[in-house]
PADO-686518 format. One record per atom (N, C-alpha, C, O): residue number from 1; residue in one letter; z, x, y. Coordinates in steps of 0.02 Angstrom, whole numbers, plus 50000, padded with zeros to 5 digits. Example, Ala and Ser with C-alpha at 12.3 -4.5 7.8 and 13.67 -1.06 7.14 Angstrom:
2
1, A, 50390, 50660, 49716
1, A, 50390, 50615, 49775
1, A, 50390, 50660, 49835
1, A, 50423, 50712, 49834
2, S, 50354, 50642, 49888
2, S, 50357, 50684, 49947
2, S, 50394, 50645, 50002
2, S, 50402, 50670, 50057
***
This chain:
94
1, M, 47745, 54390, 51156
1, M, 47800, 54365, 51117
1, M, 47793, 54391, 51046
1, M, 47738, 54393, 51018
2, H, 47847, 54411, 51016
2, H, 47848, 54433, 50947
2, H, 47898, 54390, 50909
2, H, 47950, 54370, 50937
3, G, 47883, 54376, 50848
3, G, 47930, 54338, 50807
3, G, 47921, 54356, 50734
3, G, 47866, 54370, 50711
4, I, 47975, 54355, 50698
4, I, 47974, 54367, 50625
4, I, 48009, 54308, 50593
4, I, 48065, 54290, 50611
5, G, 47976, 54278, 50545
5, G, 48005, 54222, 50508
5, G, 48013, 54241, 50435
5, G, 47965, 54264, 50404
6, A, 48071, 54230, 50408
6, A, 48083, 54246, 50338
6, A, 48128, 54193, 50308
6, A, 48189, 54195, 50317
7, P, 48100, 54145, 50272
7, P, 48142, 54094, 50241
7, P, 48184, 54123, 50185
7, P, 48163, 54170, 50150
8, S, 48243, 54097, 50176
8, S, 48286, 54118, 50120
8, S, 48321, 54057, 50092
8, S, 48324, 54005, 50124
9, W, 48348, 54065, 50032
9, W, 48382, 54009, 49999
9, W, 48432, 54038, 49949
9, W, 48432, 54098, 49935
10, T, 48475, 53995, 49923
10, T, 48526, 54017, 49876
10, T, 48497, 54024, 49807
10, T, 48443, 53998, 49792
11, N, 48532, 54059, 49764
11, N, 48510, 54068, 49694
11, N, 48509, 54003, 49655
11, N, 48477, 53999, 49603
12, S, 48544, 53952, 49680
12, S, 48546, 53888, 49643
12, S, 48483, 53846, 49654
12, S, 48474, 53797, 49618
13, L, 48441, 53864, 49702
13, L, 48380, 53826, 49714
13, L, 48330, 53839, 49657
13, L, 48319, 53897, 49638
14, S, 48300, 53787, 49631
14, S, 48252, 53794, 49576
14, S, 48188, 53829, 49601
14, S, 48176, 53834, 49661
15, L, 48148, 53853, 49554
15, L, 48085, 53886, 49571
15, L, 48039, 53838, 49609
15, L, 48008, 53857, 49658
16, S, 48035, 53776, 49586
16, S, 47993, 53727, 49620
16, S, 48021, 53711, 49689
16, S, 47983, 53699, 49736
17, G, 48087, 53710, 49696
17, G, 48118, 53698, 49761
17, G, 48103, 53755, 49810
17, G, 48088, 53743, 49868
18, A, 48106, 53817, 49785
18, A, 48090, 53875, 49827
18, A, 48017, 53874, 49848
18, A, 48000, 53890, 49905
19, S, 47974, 53856, 49801
19, S, 47902, 53852, 49816
19, S, 47889, 53799, 49869
19, S, 47851, 53810, 49916
20, G, 47921, 53741, 49862
20, G, 47914, 53688, 49911
20, G, 47940, 53708, 49979
20, G, 47911, 53690, 50030
21, F, 47996, 53745, 49979
21, F, 48023, 53768, 50042
21, F, 47975, 53817, 50076
21, F, 47967, 53816, 50137
22, G, 47944, 53861, 50037
22, G, 47894, 53907, 50065
22, G, 47836, 53871, 50096
22, G, 47812, 53890, 50149
23, L, 47812, 53819, 50062
23, L, 47757, 53779, 50090
23, L, 47778, 53743, 50153
23, L, 47740, 53740, 50202
24, E, 47839, 53716, 50153
24, E, 47864, 53682, 50213
24, E, 47870, 53732, 50271
24, E, 47851, 53715, 50327
25, F, 47895, 53791, 50258
25, F, 47901, 53842, 50310
25, F, 47833, 53859, 50339
25, F, 47826, 53864, 50400
26, T, 47784, 53868, 50296
26, T, 47716, 53885, 50320
26, T, 47685, 53828, 50358
26, T, 47658, 53838, 50413
27, N, 47688, 53768, 50330
27, N, 47652, 53711, 50359
27, N, 47688, 53676, 50416
27, N, 47656, 53649, 50461
28, E, 47754, 53677, 50416
28, E, 47792, 53640, 50467
28, E, 47819, 53685, 50522
28, E, 47821, 53666, 50580
29, W, 47841, 53746, 50504
29, W, 47872, 53790, 50553
29, W, 47821, 53837, 50585
29, W, 47822, 53847, 50646
30, L, 47778, 53866, 50545
30, L, 47731, 53916, 50572
30, L, 47668, 53885, 50602
30, L, 47639, 53914, 50648
31, K, 47647, 53828, 50577
31, K, 47585, 53797, 50601
31, K, 47585, 53785, 50677
31, K, 47534, 53801, 50709
32, P, 47638, 53758, 50707
32, P, 47637, 53749, 50780
32, P, 47629, 53815, 50818
32, P, 47597, 53816, 50871
33, L, 47656, 53870, 50792
33, L, 47647, 53935, 50824
33, L, 47575, 53958, 50820
33, L, 47549, 53988, 50867
34, G, 47542, 53944, 50765
34, G, 47472, 53962, 50757
34, G, 47426, 53926, 50805
34, G, 47372, 53951, 50821
35, A, 47448, 53868, 50829
35, A, 47407, 53830, 50877
35, A, 47406, 53862, 50946
35, A, 47361, 53850, 50985
36, I, 47457, 53903, 50962
36, I, 47460, 53933, 51028
36, I, 47450, 54009, 51028
36, I, 47450, 54040, 51081
37, T, 47442, 54039, 50969
37, T, 47433, 54112, 50966
37, T, 47377, 54128, 50917
37, T, 47354, 54085, 50879
38, E, 47355, 54190, 50917
38, E, 47306, 54214, 50869
38, E, 47339, 54235, 50804
38, E, 47305, 54241, 50753
39, G, 47403, 54245, 50804
39, G, 47438, 54269, 50744
39, G, 47440, 54345, 50744
39, G, 47410, 54377, 50787
40, A, 47475, 54373, 50697
40, A, 47482, 54446, 50693
40, A, 47463, 54469, 50624
40, A, 47479, 54436, 50574
41, Y, 47430, 54525, 50621
41, Y, 47407, 54552, 50557
41, Y, 47427, 54625, 50549
41, Y, 47392, 54663, 50516
42, A, 47483, 54644, 50579
42, A, 47503, 54714, 50575
42, A, 47536, 54731, 50509
42, A, 47539, 54790, 50491
43, S, 47561, 54683, 50474
43, S, 47594, 54697, 50410
43, S, 47572, 54643, 50361
43, S, 47524, 54608, 50372
44, E, 47608, 54639, 50306
44, E, 47589, 54590, 50256
44, E, 47590, 54520, 50284
44, E, 47634, 54503, 50325
45, A, 47543, 54479, 50263
45, A, 47535, 54412, 50290
45, A, 47559, 54359, 50241
45, A, 47569, 54373, 50182
46, G, 47568, 54300, 50266
46, G, 47586, 54243, 50224
46, G, 47524, 54216, 50190
46, G, 47480, 54188, 50223
47, V, 47518, 54224, 50125
47, V, 47457, 54203, 50089
47, V, 47449, 54127, 50089
47, V, 47395, 54103, 50071
48, L, 47500, 54090, 50108
48, L, 47494, 54018, 50111
48, L, 47463, 53995, 50177
48, L, 47442, 53938, 50183
49, E, 47460, 54040, 50227
49, E, 47430, 54022, 50291
49, E, 47355, 54017, 50285
49, E, 47323, 54060, 50254
50, P, 47325, 53965, 50314
50, P, 47252, 53961, 50314
50, P, 47222, 54020, 50352
50, P, 47250, 54041, 50403
51, E, 47168, 54046, 50328
51, E, 47132, 54101, 50360
51, E, 47175, 54163, 50371
51, E, 47168, 54198, 50421
52, W, 47220, 54178, 50324
52, W, 47264, 54236, 50332
52, W, 47227, 54302, 50329
52, W, 47255, 54354, 50348
53, Q, 47165, 54302, 50305
53, Q, 47126, 54364, 50301
53, Q, 47072, 54367, 50355
53, Q, 47021, 54400, 50346
54, K, 47083, 54333, 50410
54, K, 47031, 54323, 50460
54, K, 47009, 54386, 50497
54, K, 46949, 54394, 50509
55, T, 47054, 54430, 50514
55, T, 47038, 54484, 50561
55, T, 47041, 54553, 50530
55, T, 47092, 54586, 50533
56, D, 46987, 54575, 50500
56, D, 46979, 54644, 50478
56, D, 46906, 54655, 50460
56, D, 46889, 54663, 50402
57, P, 46861, 54656, 50510
57, P, 46790, 54658, 50497
57, P, 46765, 54720, 50461
57, P, 46712, 54718, 50429
58, T, 46801, 54776, 50466
58, T, 46777, 54838, 50434
58, T, 46817, 54859, 50373
58, T, 46805, 54912, 50345
59, G, 46866, 54818, 50351
59, G, 46905, 54835, 50292
59, G, 46953, 54893, 50303
59, G, 46963, 54933, 50257
60, L, 46981, 54899, 50362
60, L, 47025, 54954, 50379
60, L, 47093, 54949, 50344
60, L, 47119, 54999, 50319
61, F, 47122, 54888, 50343
61, F, 47191, 54880, 50320
61, F, 47196, 54879, 50244
61, F, 47150, 54856, 50209
62, Y, 47252, 54905, 50218
62, Y, 47268, 54893, 50148
62, Y, 47343, 54880, 50142
62, Y, 47384, 54922, 50161
63, A, 47359, 54824, 50116
63, A, 47425, 54806, 50091
63, A, 47412, 54750, 50042
63, A, 47360, 54717, 50046
64, H, 47457, 54739, 49996
64, H, 47445, 54689, 49944
64, H, 47425, 54622, 49973
64, H, 47376, 54592, 49951
65, N, 47463, 54597, 50020
65, N, 47448, 54532, 50051
65, N, 47429, 54541, 50124
65, N, 47459, 54509, 50168
66, A, 47381, 54583, 50138
66, A, 47360, 54594, 50207
66, A, 47287, 54574, 50216
66, A, 47249, 54568, 50168
67, V, 47268, 54565, 50278
67, V, 47199, 54552, 50294
67, V, 47157, 54610, 50266
67, V, 47174, 54668, 50277
68, G, 47104, 54595, 50230
68, G, 47061, 54646, 50201
68, G, 47086, 54673, 50134
68, G, 47049, 54709, 50101
69, G, 47146, 54654, 50113
69, G, 47174, 54680, 50051
69, G, 47136, 54659, 49989
69, G, 47140, 54692, 49937
70, Q, 47098, 54604, 49994
70, Q, 47059, 54581, 49936
70, Q, 47004, 54630, 49917
70, Q, 46977, 54626, 49862
71, D, 46986, 54676, 49962
71, D, 46933, 54724, 49947
71, D, 46959, 54791, 49921
71, D, 46920, 54838, 49913
72, W, 47023, 54796, 49908
72, W, 47053, 54858, 49883
72, W, 47087, 54846, 49816
72, W, 47113, 54791, 49804
73, R, 47088, 54896, 49773
73, R, 47122, 54892, 49709
73, R, 47158, 54958, 49696
73, R, 47133, 55011, 49715
74, I, 47216, 54955, 49665
74, I, 47250, 55015, 49642
74, I, 47227, 55026, 49570
74, I, 47239, 54984, 49527
75, M, 47194, 55082, 49558
75, M, 47166, 55097, 49492
75, M, 47219, 55129, 49447
75, M, 47274, 55146, 49470
76, A, 47203, 55137, 49384
76, A, 47250, 55164, 49335
76, A, 47273, 55235, 49353
76, A, 47329, 55254, 49335
77, N, 47232, 55273, 49387
77, N, 47250, 55342, 49406
77, N, 47285, 55345, 49475
77, N, 47290, 55398, 49505
78, W, 47309, 55287, 49499
78, W, 47344, 55280, 49562
78, W, 47301, 55295, 49623
78, W, 47327, 55310, 49677
79, M, 47236, 55291, 49615
79, M, 47191, 55295, 49672
79, M, 47185, 55225, 49701
79, M, 47183, 55176, 49664
80, V, 47183, 55220, 49767
80, V, 47172, 55157, 49801
80, V, 47098, 55155, 49819
80, V, 47074, 55196, 49859
81, C, 47062, 55108, 49790
81, C, 46989, 55107, 49796
81, C, 46965, 55044, 49832
81, C, 46990, 54989, 49819
82, Q, 46917, 55053, 49876
82, Q, 46888, 54998, 49914
82, Q, 46822, 54978, 49884
82, Q, 46781, 55020, 49865
83, R, 46811, 54912, 49881
83, R, 46748, 54885, 49855
83, R, 46693, 54892, 49907
83, R, 46701, 54870, 49964
84, K, 46638, 54921, 49887
84, K, 46577, 54924, 49928
84, K, 46520, 54902, 49884
84, K, 46506, 54933, 49833
85, M, 46486, 54848, 49904
85, M, 46429, 54822, 49865
85, M, 46450, 54806, 49793
85, M, 46413, 54821, 49746
86, D, 46509, 54775, 49784
86, D, 46536, 54754, 49719
86, D, 46553, 54811, 49672
86, D, 46559, 54801, 49612
87, V, 46561, 54872, 49699
87, V, 46583, 54930, 49659
87, V, 46641, 54961, 49696
87, V, 46638, 54971, 49757
88, F, 46695, 54978, 49661
88, F, 46752, 55011, 49692
88, F, 46736, 55085, 49698
88, F, 46749, 55123, 49651
89, A, 46708, 55105, 49755
89, A, 46681, 55172, 49761
89, A, 46718, 55216, 49811
89, A, 46719, 55277, 49803
90, V, 46749, 55187, 49861
90, V, 46783, 55226, 49912
90, V, 46857, 55230, 49893
90, V, 46892, 55180, 49897
91, C, 46880, 55290, 49873
91, C, 46948, 55296, 49846
91, C, 46990, 55344, 49887
91, C, 46965, 55392, 49916
92, R, 47055, 55330, 49889
92, R, 47103, 55373, 49923
92, R, 47164, 55380, 49878
92, R, 47181, 55333, 49841
93, K, 47197, 55437, 49881
93, K, 47259, 55446, 49843
93, K, 47312, 55400, 49874
93, K, 47316, 55395, 49935
94, K, 47351, 55368, 49832
94, K, 47404, 55323, 49857
94, K, 47463, 55364, 49881
94, K, 47512, 55335, 49904
***
């Protein structure tokens, strides 16, 4: 089974209202699905989901909000660098 969830709201909703709606979507709508599936990590993940960075043991993925993304940084010279031993040493052109 595949599913994509994307909450939306009108421009009249306040910032705090939109934030609350995002939390409700994560905790009330997506949580039951997480109980019956492993989840998907093929694209950017919901950072509000618990354990959203769970599956990437070798640091393969890079996207801003993806599993393993916390170990990568875009440097000033537009190189995408991976942290190894607390040093950003493995770099690739973006």
